[in-house]
N, C-alpha and C positions, 0 to 999 in steps of 0.2 A: 507525513505519511500516516494513515490510519491503519491499524492492525485489527483484524476480526478473527477471533478464535471460535470456530463452529465446526462440529464434526458432520453435520448434514451438508453434503456438497451442493445440493440444489439451493438451500437457503443462502449458504456461504457465497456461492457464485452470483446470486441475484443481488445480495446486498453490496458485494464489491463492485459489481457492474454498475449498480445504481449510483453509488457514491463517485465512482470514476466519471460517470456521465454527467454528474452535477459539478464537476471541477474539484472534487475532493479525492486526491490520490489515496488509494486503499489497496491493501493486500489481505488475503485470507489464509488461515492456517487451520488444519484439522485437529490439531492437538497441542498440548503443553510443549512437547519436545521441539516441534517445528517452530512454534512461536518464540520460545526463548533463544533458539539458535539465531533467528532472524533479529531479535532484539539486541543481541550481543554485537551484531554487525552494524545495524542501523536503527537508532532509537526512534520509536514512533512519537507522534505528537498527541495521539489519543488512542485508547484501546477499548475495543468492544468485546465483552466476554459472555459467552454462554455458560450457564451453571452446569448443565448436564453434559459432561464430556468424558470420553474414555480415559482411563488412567487418572491423571490429576484433574479434578473438576475445576470449575470457574473460581469457586471460593478459595481453593488451595493456590491457584495461580495468582489471584488477587493478593493473598497474604504475602506471597513471595515478592510480587512487585512493590508492595508497600515496605517491605523489610529491606529491600535493596536501595541504597542511597542514590544510585544512578537512575532509578526509575520511580522512586517514591513519589515524585511530584507529577507524574503523568496522569492526566484525567482518565478515569475508567468508567465505562457504562456497562452495567450488567444486562444481558439480553437473554431471557430464558422463558420457557413455557410455564414454569412454576409461578403461582400467584399467591401462595400462602404468606401470611404476615411474617412467619419465621424466617423464610428465605430472604424477603425483602430486608428485614431488619439485620440479618446476618451479613448481607452484602454491604449495607450502609455502615455497619459497626466495624467492618474490616477496612473500611476506606473507600467504598465505591462512591463516585460523584453523582451518578444518576442511575436509573433503573427503568427498564421498559419490558413489557411482557409480550409474548407471542400469543396470537397473531398480531402483527403490527403493520401499518401502512408504510410504504416506502417514503412518502412525503413527510410523514410525521417523524420517521427516523432521521432523515436528512436535517429537518428543522431542529430536532433535539441535539444532534451532533454539532451543528453549527452554533447553537446556543451554548453548548458546553465548551466549545472552543473559545467563544467570546468571554464567558465567565472566567475562564482560565487565563485570559489574557494572551491567547495564542491565535495564530493565523493559520487558516487552511492552506493547503498547497496552492501554489500559484495557478491561476486559471489560464494564464497566457505566458508563454516562454518565448524569448527572442534572443538571437545573437546575430548581429549583422543583418543580412537580408532574410535569414531563416527565422520564421515565426510559427510556433506551435500553439494552437488554441486548444487547450485541454477539455473545456466545456463543449466546444463544438466539434472536437475530434477532427480537426483540420490542419494541414501543414502547408505553408506557402514559402517560396523562395522568391523574393522580389514580388513580381506580379503573377508568378506561375503557381498554379495549384498542384501539389504533389500528392499523388494517390498512394497510400501506404496501407499495408495489411494491418490487422489488429496487433500482431506480434511486433512488426516493425515500428509501429506507433508507440508501443509500450516501451520498447528498447530505447528509442529516441527520447522519449519524455523522461524516462529514468536517468539517462545520462546528462540531459540538459538541466534537469532539476538539481543535479549534484555535480555541476561543472567543476572540473579540475580533480575530482575524485576518481581514482582508478578502481574499476570493478573486475573481479575474476570472471571467467566465463561461467562458472558455477553460479555466481551471485546473480548474473544477468539471466541465466537459465531459470532460476528460481523466481525472479521478478516477472518475467514475461510468460512463462510456462507453467509455473507452479511446482510444488514439492512432489506431486504425484506424476510428473513427466518422466517417462522411462527412456527417452532418446538421449543421445550423447551430447557433449558440448560443441561438437562440430557444427551443429545446427546454428549455434550463435555466430559463428564465423561466417557461414553462409548468409545469414540475415543481415549481419553488418555490411558485408560486401555489397548486397543487393541495395541496402539503405544508402550507402555512399553513392552508389550509381544514380539512385533515383534523386538524391539531394543535389546532384551536379557539383558546382564549385563549393558549396557549403558542406559537402560530404568530407572535406578535408579536416573539419573540426572534430570528427570522431577519430581520435588517435589510437593507435595500437601501443600498448605499454608492454614492452618485451618482457616475457617471463611471468606476466601477470594477466592481462586481458585488454580492456579498452577504457577510454575516458573521453569526456567532451572537453576540448581545450578551452580554457577561459579566454 
């Protein structure tokens, strides 16, 4: 999972969408607080950081990442509009692994992210997930059960992919809400139950793999 911290919603959503469309699972966060909350629950494989952020800026976040033993080895790429030599050197001195300046092309960003993952000896999130007859193609954004194509909404697809990528792990409704709807969603967790119910129906016999964990939420049965 790739985490991107960027306060500009338009840029954040475009980058996250592009990464997801190319088979790289990604989530965006508007500030340090949201990022650190998510990181304490699910550790990312790579972190993209903008420097100019409200509250704690990207360099401050980077310093904390490198000071924490559980996140110190995670690859970090700085993404910023600043181009001065001082900012670039400061980021690299604090432990950034790569640096790209705005404006940048999406193709270049994806290539740089993949290169950083390769250099770090890590793998991007799976582009194809399967369990029995159920197959989810992340890159193509398609779902099939046996020979049948299953049409899912974007939210349903996000929920299914999240659960399958972390099969066996129980997620709370709040965590699933953050994964598919984002931190700025103001609706209640009941919407997760509704989407899970619809998802099970659409998946037919494969819907049984989405298990209810009493008192917690949901998980995908291994």
